[in-house]
C-alpha positions as CSV (number, residue, x, y, z in Angstrom):
1,X,105.8,96.0,142.9
2,X,107.1,99.5,142.9
3,X,105.8,102.4,141.0
4,X,108.6,102.5,138.4
5,X,107.8,98.9,137.4
6,X,104.1,99.6,137.0
7,X,104.8,102.7,134.9
8,X,107.3,100.8,132.8
9,X,104.8,98.0,132.3
10,X,102.1,100.5,131.2
11,X,104.5,102.2,128.8
12,X,105.6,98.9,127.3
13,X,102.0,97.8,126.8
14,X,101.2,101.1,125.2
15,X,104.2,100.8,122.8
16,X,103.4,97.2,121.8
17,X,99.7,98.1,121.3
18,X,100.7,101.0,119.0
19,X,103.1,98.8,117.1
20,X,100.5,96.0,116.7
21,X,97.9,98.6,115.5
22,X,100.4,100.1,113.0
23,X,101.4,96.6,111.7
24,X,97.7,95.7,111.4
25,X,97.1,98.9,109.4
26,X,100.1,98.2,107.2
27,X,98.8,94.6,106.5
28,X,95.4,95.9,105.6
29,X,96.9,98.5,103.3
30,X,99.1,95.9,101.6
31,X,96.1,93.6,101.2
32,X,94.0,96.4,99.7
33,X,96.8,97.2,97.3
34,X,97.0,93.6,96.1
35,X,93.3,93.3,96.0
36,X,92.7,96.4,93.8
37,X,95.7,95.7,91.6
38,X,94.4,92.3,90.8
39,X,90.8,93.4,90.4
40,X,91.8,96.2,88.0
41,X,94.4,94.0,86.2
42,X,96.8,96.9,86.3
43,X,99.9,96.8,84.1
44,X,103.2,97.8,85.7
45,X,103.0,101.2,83.9
46,X,99.4,101.7,85.0
47,X,100.2,100.8,88.6
48,X,103.1,103.3,88.7
49,X,100.8,106.1,87.8
50,X,97.6,104.8,89.5
51,X,98.8,104.3,93.1
52,X,100.1,107.8,93.8
53,X,96.8,109.2,92.6
54,X,94.7,106.7,94.5
55,X,96.7,107.0,97.7
56,X,96.3,110.8,97.7
57,X,92.5,110.3,97.2
58,X,92.4,107.6,99.9
59,X,94.1,109.9,102.3
60,X,91.8,112.8,101.5
61,X,88.8,110.5,101.8
62,X,89.9,109.3,105.2
63,X,90.2,112.9,106.4
64,X,86.8,113.9,105.1
65,X,84.8,110.8,106.0
66,X,86.4,109.3,109.1
67,X,87.9,112.3,110.8
68,X,84.9,114.6,110.3
69,X,82.4,111.9,111.0
70,X,84.3,110.9,114.1
71,X,84.2,114.5,115.3
72,X,80.5,114.7,114.8
73,X,79.8,111.5,116.7
74,X,82.0,112.7,119.5
75,X,80.0,115.9,119.6
76,X,76.8,113.8,119.9
77,X,78.3,111.6,122.6
78,X,79.4,114.7,124.5
79,X,75.8,116.0,124.4
80,X,74.6,112.8,125.9
81,X,73.3,111.2,122.7
82,X,71.0,112.2,119.9
83,X,68.0,112.5,122.1
84,X,69.8,115.2,124.2
85,X,70.4,117.4,121.2
86,X,68.3,120.5,120.7
87,X,66.5,120.8,117.3
88,X,69.0,123.5,116.3
89,X,72.0,121.3,117.2
90,X,70.5,118.4,115.3
91,X,69.9,120.6,112.2
92,X,73.5,121.8,112.4
93,X,74.8,118.2,112.7
94,X,72.6,117.1,109.8
95,X,74.0,119.9,107.6
96,X,77.5,118.8,108.6
97,X,76.7,115.2,107.4
98,X,75.4,116.6,104.1
99,X,78.5,118.7,103.7
100,X,80.7,115.6,104.3
101,X,78.8,113.7,101.6
102,X,79.3,116.7,99.2
103,X,83.1,116.7,100.0
104,X,83.3,113.0,99.4
105,X,81.6,113.5,96.0
106,X,84.1,116.2,95.1
107,X,87.0,114.0,96.1
108,X,85.6,111.2,93.9
109,X,85.1,113.7,91.0
110,X,88.8,114.7,91.4
111,X,89.8,111.0,91.5
112,X,87.9,110.4,88.2
113,X,89.5,113.4,86.6
114,X,93.0,112.5,87.8
115,X,92.7,108.8,86.7
116,X,91.3,109.7,83.3
117,X,94.1,108.9,80.9
118,X,95.9,106.8,83.4
119,X,93.5,103.9,83.3
120,X,90.4,103.3,81.2
121,X,86.9,104.3,82.2
122,X,86.0,100.6,82.6
123,X,88.9,100.2,85.1
124,X,87.7,103.2,87.0
125,X,84.3,101.5,87.3
126,X,86.0,98.3,88.3
127,X,87.8,100.3,91.0
128,X,84.5,101.4,92.5
129,X,83.4,97.8,92.6
130,X,86.8,96.6,93.9
131,X,86.6,99.1,96.8
132,X,83.2,97.8,97.8
133,X,84.3,94.1,97.5
134,X,87.4,94.8,99.5
135,X,85.4,96.4,102.3
136,X,83.0,93.4,102.4
137,X,85.9,91.0,102.4
138,X,87.7,92.9,105.2
139,X,84.5,92.9,107.3
140,X,84.0,89.2,106.7
141,X,87.6,88.4,107.7
142,X,87.2,90.6,110.8
143,X,84.0,88.9,111.8
144,X,85.5,85.4,111.2
145,X,88.5,86.3,113.4
146,X,86.4,87.5,116.3
147,X,87.4,91.1,115.8
148,X,91.1,90.4,115.9
149,X,92.8,91.1,112.6
150,X,96.2,90.0,114.1
151,X,95.3,86.3,114.2
152,X,96.7,84.2,111.4
């Protein structure tokens, strides 16, 4: 096989892997939307106002929690693991985790403020429960499918 065919094969594999991942993320997002809408029993009017607010929160949450946490764990791996960190580095990392938790709390406070008047306080509480239940359900489905969310 010549080099062009190998490169083309690698490129094709990369593209299909990216598309499959994107499709998987879209499926999960659609499932979450349906799950939360049903759990909160949102009316059409509520849903029109709720989803832009919730999607903005969700995007901010992902940036705060997943991106920042991922960066910290990468830093730990680069150092060779937790045991290889100096006490000073460990203190700094611990402060970063506390800061992340504080930023998540601020994002949740903003969500509560933004949703007040859009949905009732009871539905906001139901949202917190629905998010936990969705995450549990998603994890259960993932485990039952052997880690492959693309299986039907």
